N, C-alpha and C positions, 0 to 999 in steps of 0.2 A: 504493500500500500504506500509506504513512504517513498520508495524508489519510483513509483508511478507518477509522482507529482513533484519531482525535484524542481522543475522549472517554475511551477506555481509557487513553491516555497522560496525560490530565489527572487521572485518578484514581490511576494506579499509579506515575507518575514521582515525585510527592512522597512516596508511601508507601515506595517502594523507597529513595529518598534518605534518608528518615527512619530506615529500618532500618540503612542503612549508617552514618549519623551515630551511631546508637545503638551500633553495633559498635565505634566508636572508643574507647568506654569511659571511662577515668579522666580526671580533671581535668588531668593532665599533658599530655594531647594536646588541650587545649581549643582551641588556635589552629587545628589541623587540622580539628577538628569544626566550628568556625565557618565556615571556608572551604568545607568540604564542604556544610554546610547552605545557605550562600549560593548555591552552584552548583546545588543541588537546587531551591531556591526560584526561581532564575532560569529553570531548565529547566522547572519546573512552570508558570511564567507564560508562557514562550515558546510552549509547546505549545497554550495556550489562544488565542493571538492569531489563528491561522488560523480559529478558529471564528467570530470577528467578521468577518474579512476575506472569508471565503468564504460567509458566511450569506446565503441568498436572502431578502431582505426582503419580497418579494411572495408568499412561501409561508407560510401560517398553520399548516402542519403541522409534524411533527417532522423534523429533519434530522440528518445524521451518525449515522444509525441503525446499531446493532450488535446482533446477536442470536446467542446461543450457548446450547445446553442447559446447565442448571446442576444441577437436581435433577429429572430426567425423571419419576421416580415421583410427584412432587407437581405436575408440570406447572409448574415454576418455572424461569425462564430468566434468563440474564445478558443483559438487554435494556436498551440505552442509547439515548438520543436527546434532543435539545433543541429547543425551539421558541423563539419570540421572547421569551418570558418567562424561561425557565431559562438560556438562553445567557449573558445578562448577569450572572447570579449566579455562574456558573462562572468567568467572567473576573474578576469582582470579588473572589471568594474567593482566587484565585491571586495577584492584585495585593496584597491585604491581607496575605497570608502573607509575601510578599517584604518588605513594610514592617515586619512584626513581627520577622523575622529580623534586619533591620538595626537595629531599635529595641533589641533585646536584645544587640547585639554586644559592648558593653563593660560593660553594666549587670549581666548575669547572670554571677556568678562561681562560684556553687555548682551543680555538675553542668550545665554549659552544653550538653554533648552531649545529655543526656536532655531538656533544655528545648527545644532546637531540634528534636530528633527528634519530640517530642510535637506540635509545631505542624505539622510537615510531614505526619505521619501523619494528623492531624486534617483538614488541608487536602484530602488525597485522599479521605477518608471523606465530607466535606461535598460535594465535587464529585460523588461517587457518589450522594448523596441527591438532588442537583439533576438529575442525568442519568438516574436509574433510570426505566425504563419497565415494570418489574415491581414490583408492590406489595410482595411479600415481600423483594425486593432492596432496595427503598426502606427498608423497616423495619429491615433489617440495618444499612444505612449510617446511618439516623436514630438508632439506638441506639448504634452503634459510635462515633460522633463524641463521645458523652458521656464515654467512658472517658479519652481524652487530656485533655479539658477538666477533668474531675474531678481528674486527676493534676496538671495545671498549677496549679490553684487550691490543691489540697491540699499540694503540695510547695514551691511558690515564692510562695505568698500571704503575707498578713499574719498578725497574732497570732491571729485567729479563723478561720484558713483551713480548719480541719477542719470547723467548724460550717457555714461557707458552702458548702463542697463537698458535704457530706452533704445539706444542705438542697436544693441544686441537684439532686442525684442523685434524692432521694426525690420531689420535685415532678414531675420529668420522667418518672421511671419509672412513676408511678401513671397518668398520662395515656396513656403509650405502651402500657401493657397493655390499656387500654380500646380503643385504636385497633387493636391486634392482633386482638382479638375481632371488631371490626367488619370488618376485612379478610378474616378467615376466612369470615364470613357472606356478604359480598359475593362472594367467590370461589365459594361454593356457588350463589348466584343466577346467576353467570356461567358455570355449567357446569363448574366446577373450574379455571377459568383465573385466574391472578393478574395477568395483563397489565392495566396501568392503562387502556389503551384499551378492553379488554373490560369492565372495571368501569364505565367512563363510558358505554358503549353498552348497558348493561342497560336494557331498554325499559320495564319496569314494576316499581315498588317502591311498595307501599301507603304512604299518608301516615304512619300510625302507626309503621311500620318505619323510614321515612326519619327521623322525629323522633328515634327511639332511636339510630339510627346517627349522626345529626348530633351528638347529645350525646356519644357515644363519641369521635368524631373531634375535636369541638370542644375537649374537655378536653385532648387531646394537644397540639393546635396552639395553643390559647389560653395554656397554660402556657409554651410556647416563645416566644411573641411578646414579652413576656408581657402579657396583658390584665388589667385590673382585674376581679375582686379577687385573681387568682392571680399577682400580680406581686411579692409580698414577697420572693421569693428573689433577685431581680435586684440590688437595692441592696447586699445583703450580699455577693453574688458579686463585684460590681464593686469594692467597697471593699477586699476581701481579695485579689483577683486581682492578679498583676503587670501592668505596663503592657501587655505583649503580649497577655495573657489578656483584659484589658478591651477592647482594640482588636478582637480577633476576636469576642468575645462580643457587643459592640454592633454591629459592622459586618456580621457574617455570621450567627452562630447564631440571632439573633432573627428573621432573614428566613426561616429554615426553617419557622417556624410560619405566617407569612403565606403562604408558598409552598404549604403544605399546604392552606390554604383554597382557593387557586386551582386546585390540581391534583386534589384529592379532593372537598372538601365541595361546592363550587359545581357542578361538572359532574356529579357522581355523585348528589347529593341536591338538585336544583334547587328542588323544592317545599318541602322543609324549610328550605332557605336563605331563601326568600321569607318563610316563616312566622316564622322566628326573626330576620329582618333588623332589625325594630324594637328587639328586645332587644340585639342586637349594636351597633347604632348608639348606643343609650343608654349602654352600657358604654364604647364608644369615646369618646363625648363626655365621660363622667366622667373617662376617662384624660387627655383633652386639657385639661380645665378643672381638675379637682380635683388631679390629679398635678402639673400645672403650678404650682398654688398650693403644693403640698408642696415642690416644687423651690425656691420662693422663700425658704423658711425654713431651708434647709440651710446648715450651717457647714463641711461637708467638701466640697471641690471635686469629688471623685470621686462622692460620693453625689448631688450636685446634677446632674451630667451624666448619672448613671444614671437619675434620675427624669425628666430631660429626654428620654432615650431612650424611656421608657415613654410619655410624652406624645406624642412624634413617631410612635411605632408605633401609638398610638391613632388618629392621623390616617390611617395606612395601612389599618387595619381598617375605619375609617369609609368610605373610598373603595371598598373591596372589596365592601361590603354595601349600597351605595346603589342600591336598587331604586326605580323610578318608582312613585308611589302607595304608598310604603312604610307610611304610617300611615293609609291609607284602607281597608285590609283587602282590597285587590284581589289576586286570585290570579294575575293576568296581568302584573304589573309586570315590566319588564325591567331588567337591570343598566344603570347609567349609564355611558356611554362615557367621559366626562371623568373621573369618579371612579375607575374601574377603572385606566385608563392612568396617571392621576396617582398612584395608590397604588403602582404598580410603579416608576414613575420616582422617587417619593419614597424607596422602599426603597434604590435605587442611590445616590441622593444622601446618604441617612442613613449609608450605608456609608462614604462618603468623609469626611463631616463628623464623625461620632462617632469614627472612628478618629483623626482629626486632633485632636479635643478631648482624648481620652485621652492621646494622644502629648504634647500640650502640658502636661497635668497631670503626666505622667511626667517630663518634662524638669525641671520645677520640683522635683518630689519627689526626684529624683536629687541635687539640689544642697542642698536644705534638710531633706530627710527628714521632711516634714510635709505634710499635705494640708489643714490648717485654714486657711481664708481669712484669719482674723485674724492669722496668723503672717507674712503677706506685706504688701505695700504698697510702692509705689515701685520695682517691679521694672524698669520702663521705663528708669530711670536707669542701671541696670547691664547690662540685657539688651535693648537697643533693637531688634535684629534679631528676637529672639524675640517681643517685644511686638507687632511689626508682623504677624508670622504669626498670633499668637493673636487679634489684632483681626479679621483676615480670617475665621478659622474661627468666631469668636464671632458675627460678622455673618451668616455662612452658617447657623449654628445658629438664629439669630433669623429667618431667611427673607428676608434682604435681596435685592432684585432684582439681577440679574447674578451671583448666586452660585447654586450648585446647589440650595441649600435652598429657594429661591423657586419653582422650576419645578414640582415635584410638589405643593407646598402650594397653589399657585395653581390647578392643574388640579383638585385635590380640592375646593377651595372653589367653583370654577365648577360642578362636578358637584353639590355639595351644594345650591347655590342653585337649580339646575334642578329638583332633587327637592323641596326645601322651603326656603323663605327662612330660617326660624328655625334649621334645621340648619346652613345656610351661615353664619349670623351667629354661632352658638355655636362652629362650627369655626374661624372666623376669629380667635377669641380666642387661639388658639395663637400667632399672630403677636405679640400683645401680651404674653402671658406669656413667650414665648420671648425677646423683647427684654428683658423685665424681669429675669428671673433670670440671663440670660447677661451683660448689661451690668452688673448689680449685682456679679456675681462679678469681671468684668474690672476694673471701677473699683476695687474693694477690693484686688485683688491687684497690679495693674499700675500704676495711677496713684497720685498722692499722694506724700507725703514718706516717706522711709525711716525707719521707727520701730524695726525689728528690726536690730541690728548684723550679724546673720548674712546678711541680705539684701544688705548692702553688699559682701560677699565673693563673691557669686554671679557666675559667669562666663557670658558670652553663649554661644549655641549654637556647637558645633564643626562641622566640615565634614560629619560623618556626620549629625548632627541637622539641619543646614541642608538637606542633600540630601533627607532624608525629608520634612521640612515643605514644601520647595519642590515636590516631586513631588505631594504631597497638595494643595497650593495650586493647582497647574496643573490637577488633576482637578476641584477645586471650581469654579474660574473657567471652565475649558473647558466643563463641563456647564452652568454657569449662563449663559454667553454664547452657546453654540451647542448647545442640547439636541436638535436635530433628529435626529442619528444614533441617539440612545437611543430617542426616541419612534418613529422609523421602524422600528426593530427590533421594538418591542413591538406596533406597530399591528395587524398581521394576526393575530397570536396572540390578542390581546385581543378582536378582533372575532369570531374563531372561538369563544372562550370565551363571549362574550355570546350567540352563536347557540345554543350547547349549552345554556346555562342557560334559554333561552327555551322549551325543549321540556319540557313537563310529563311526569312519569313515573307519575302516579296512574292 
């Protein structure tokens, strides 16, 4: 009975825990709210672990399937299931939520119950989006997760938090409405069904219709990634968000957009995907190169890492749309195996690394209350343990071999070179830019002499911070040294997707 409802538990355990934490109410019961939130986050993570342990890696289809009628009149069902792609994101989301609860344990003093509850509820909604097998159910979760994120930035963010949260909301809402129109039209083509499998199995969609639907879905998911040029909301959101908000935003919510490409655009609209692939690749390379250059000139640590995330996610979208013969005009090009699997692995790695980088920035901000690189210098002299952790995460952000950051980037570059040597060469620039802006920031903040007297008063990481950074370090090194478990889970589902996209619908 328990194992038949693992996905429902992954969704509703954190949501129920969040509601209970919210019910604790006032700041006078903050200690109890924190403990309850930690229990809820631990329980939410614990129920996802059997998903990985029991997952059949030889099966490319959906597993842990649940199906219940939801709105029978509209033929909408509460349908859940995960394949080798989505199962990793469900586990990653639960893991990051646990880290976020620990990260805000002492830092959040204003309305801690509401803060923790927002993250727990958002965690359940995000898991719902990754597990949904009904398009309308996916849309509800996809939109629902925006509400707690909006509140997190708007209530616990920086001085321009209202501007950042409203900008995030408007950007995301506009794209989502276009996607809803596309879903309704696809449901009509599928005979009134909203089941994602039925949408993917539509046998014939004219090229012109595919192109219009592609634009509708692309706007929704490109904003979420975010891709150039609809990326401008992300730096503002990161800068104003509290540390936990930045961790979840970079590690999880950006992946929803790329996941939408894999679940909807590629299998439902394969011909339009091939048609628009050159444009998507160009936009991805602009993100990798131009946004990497923008990161080089940032003076705010959070903004630098935010632009770094856009650059790394450009690497992901590049891998997803690597079709063979992409610039030859061939209508028969197939998805590149290395690129697709590398993009998925890179998303998981970026979840670990980006969360760790924002945690490190949060640790320094909690002590000095500034994110300006120029205000630091010589931190290693007073925080040697912290400096060692930040060095590891900085190297992972730059794609150093033996860290998780290298695995996905290497696979995507391999795929890009197979498709076109020049695409591979341009994509490889991310390793140079990543090392440049990351090491530049690290050198300016951590090394050198102490010039700011306030830096001399900074204390090294405490036990709670050490535990968070150590767990994230274990994830980064574990995936970097032994990526096989992650690649093995992805393998069959990616092969199945490649086979789906190879079937023309014209």
